[in-house]
C-alpha positions as CSV (number, residue, x, y, z in Angstrom):
1,M,36.4,66.4,35.5
2,N,34.4,63.7,37.1
3,A,31.8,61.4,35.5
4,F,28.9,63.6,36.8
5,S,30.0,66.9,35.3
6,S,27.7,68.5,32.9
7,S,30.2,69.9,30.5
8,P,29.9,68.4,27.0
9,P,32.7,66.2,25.7
10,N,35.1,67.4,23.1
11,P,33.4,67.6,19.7
12,P,34.7,65.2,17.1
13,P,36.8,66.7,14.3
14,T,34.8,67.7,11.3
15,S,37.0,65.8,8.8
16,I,39.5,63.1,8.7
17,N,42.5,65.4,8.5
18,G,41.1,67.7,11.1
19,T,41.1,70.8,8.8
20,G,37.4,71.1,8.6
21,S,37.3,70.5,4.9
22,H,35.3,67.6,3.7
23,R,37.8,66.7,1.2
24,S,40.8,64.8,2.5
25,S,44.1,64.7,0.8
26,L,45.3,62.1,3.4
27,H,45.0,58.5,2.2
28,L,44.4,56.2,5.1
29,P,44.8,52.5,4.7
30,L,41.4,50.8,4.3
31,L,40.3,48.7,7.2
32,F,37.5,47.1,5.2
33,P,37.6,46.2,1.6
34,P,35.4,48.2,-0.7
35,L,31.9,46.9,-1.3
36,P,31.4,44.9,-4.5
37,P,29.3,46.5,-7.2
38,P,25.6,45.8,-6.9
39,L,24.5,42.5,-8.4
40,S,22.7,42.5,-11.7
41,T,19.0,41.9,-11.7
42,M,19.7,38.5,-13.3
43,A,22.0,37.4,-10.5
44,R,19.5,38.5,-7.9
45,S,16.6,36.6,-9.4
46,E,18.7,33.5,-9.7
47,N,19.7,33.7,-6.1
48,F,16.1,34.3,-5.1
49,G,15.0,31.3,-7.1
50,F,17.6,29.1,-5.5
51,V,16.7,30.3,-2.0
52,A,13.0,29.8,-2.7
53,F,13.7,26.3,-3.9
54,L,15.7,25.5,-0.8
55,L,12.9,26.8,1.5
56,I,10.2,24.8,-0.3
57,A,12.3,21.6,-0.5
58,S,13.1,21.8,3.2
59,G,9.5,22.5,4.1
60,V,8.3,19.5,2.1
61,A,10.9,17.3,3.7
62,L,9.9,18.4,7.2
63,L,6.2,17.9,6.5
64,S,6.7,14.4,5.1
65,I,8.8,13.5,8.2
66,A,6.2,15.0,10.5
67,R,3.4,13.2,8.7
68,A,5.2,9.9,8.8
69,D,5.4,10.2,12.6
70,Y,1.6,10.5,12.9
71,E,0.5,8.0,10.2
72,D,-0.8,4.7,11.4
73,A,1.6,1.8,10.8
74,P,0.1,-0.8,8.4
75,A,-1.5,-3.7,10.2
76,P,0.8,-6.7,10.4
77,E,0.0,-9.4,7.9
78,P,-1.6,-12.4,9.6
79,S,0.6,-15.5,9.7
80,G,-0.1,-19.2,10.0
81,P,-3.7,-20.4,10.0
82,D,-5.1,-16.9,10.3
83,S,-3.3,-16.0,7.0
84,Y,-4.8,-19.0,5.3
85,L,-8.3,-18.2,6.5
86,A,-7.9,-14.6,5.5
87,Q,-6.8,-15.6,2.0
88,C,-9.8,-18.0,1.8
89,A,-12.3,-15.4,3.0
90,S,-10.9,-12.9,0.5
91,K,-12.0,-15.2,-2.4
92,L,-15.6,-14.7,-1.4
93,T,-17.5,-11.5,-1.4
94,E,-19.1,-10.5,1.9
95,K,-22.6,-11.3,0.5
96,C,-21.6,-14.7,-0.8
97,G,-19.9,-15.6,2.5
98,E,-23.1,-14.7,4.4
99,D,-25.3,-16.6,1.9
100,I,-23.1,-19.8,1.9
101,F,-22.6,-19.9,5.7
102,G,-26.2,-18.8,6.3
103,N,-27.3,-21.8,4.2
104,I,-25.0,-24.1,6.2
105,F,-26.1,-22.9,9.6
106,T,-29.7,-21.8,9.2
107,K,-30.8,-23.1,5.8
108,E,-32.6,-19.8,5.4
109,T,-30.6,-18.4,2.4
110,E,-30.6,-19.7,-1.1
111,L,-27.4,-20.7,-2.8
112,T,-26.7,-18.8,-6.1
113,P,-24.6,-20.0,-9.0
114,E,-22.4,-16.9,-8.7
115,C,-21.6,-17.5,-5.0
116,C,-21.2,-21.3,-5.5
117,K,-18.7,-20.6,-8.3
118,K,-16.7,-18.4,-5.9
119,L,-16.7,-21.1,-3.3
120,V,-15.7,-23.8,-5.7
121,L,-12.9,-21.6,-7.0
122,A,-11.7,-21.0,-3.5
123,G,-11.4,-24.8,-3.1
124,I,-12.6,-27.5,-0.8
125,G,-9.6,-26.9,1.5
126,C,-10.7,-23.3,2.1
127,H,-14.3,-24.4,2.6
128,E,-13.4,-27.0,5.2
129,A,-10.9,-24.6,7.0
130,M,-13.6,-21.9,7.3
131,V,-16.2,-24.3,8.5
132,N,-13.8,-25.8,11.0
133,F,-12.9,-22.4,12.3
134,I,-16.5,-21.4,12.7
135,V,-17.4,-24.6,14.6
136,S,-14.5,-24.0,16.9
137,I,-16.3,-20.9,18.2
138,P,-18.2,-21.8,21.4
139,T,-21.5,-20.4,20.1
140,F,-21.4,-22.7,17.0
141,A,-19.5,-25.7,18.6
142,K,-22.7,-27.2,20.0
143,N,-24.1,-27.7,16.5
144,A,-20.8,-29.1,15.0
145,S,-22.3,-32.6,14.6
146,S,-25.0,-31.4,12.2
147,T,-23.0,-28.4,10.8
148,V,-20.1,-30.4,9.3
149,P,-22.2,-32.8,7.3
150,R,-24.4,-29.9,6.2
151,S,-21.3,-28.0,5.0
152,K,-20.4,-31.1,2.8
153,Q,-23.9,-31.1,1.3
154,V,-23.5,-27.4,0.5
155,W,-20.1,-28.0,-1.1
156,N,-21.6,-30.8,-3.3
157,Q,-24.6,-28.7,-4.2
158,C,-22.3,-25.8,-5.2
159,V,-20.1,-28.1,-7.3
160,L,-23.3,-29.2,-9.2
161,L,-24.5,-25.7,-9.6
162,T,-21.2,-24.6,-10.9
163,E,-21.0,-27.4,-13.4
164,E,-24.5,-26.6,-14.7
165,T,-23.5,-23.0,-15.3
166,L,-20.2,-23.7,-17.1
167,P,-20.4,-23.7,-20.9
168,P,-19.9,-27.1,-22.6
169,A,-16.3,-27.9,-23.4
């Protein structure tokens, strides 16, 4: 017969021994080992818990790695003179910085004992460094001859205000 013939192929035997009975007395070697007995419910739930733990742990690890790729790197710490100025400025609040330097440059703001105390605690070195930095900016450089002496007056006034507000020793 050729491949295009329409006759049906030989039917398979109905049993292993070819007798037609479903019961075989012939013992064939097993090609595959028998299946193990079903796992107990306890063993299945332990496996499920372990697999769930692995899935959750790997998901968390992947998310934290992915998030680390997209988070901004922290800004580098300033070094040198910028670092010193940043430390000095951090000793004053924004309002006190505005009040003190507004008093030095425009004489329009009043010095408060609270802000003067912060300036004195920062120290004269910080005060002079911040004033020198500001007068190095071209906008303020033209007034440096009057600004530097005025900054010394403000320093002295703050020292006096701070001493007046301190309790007696």
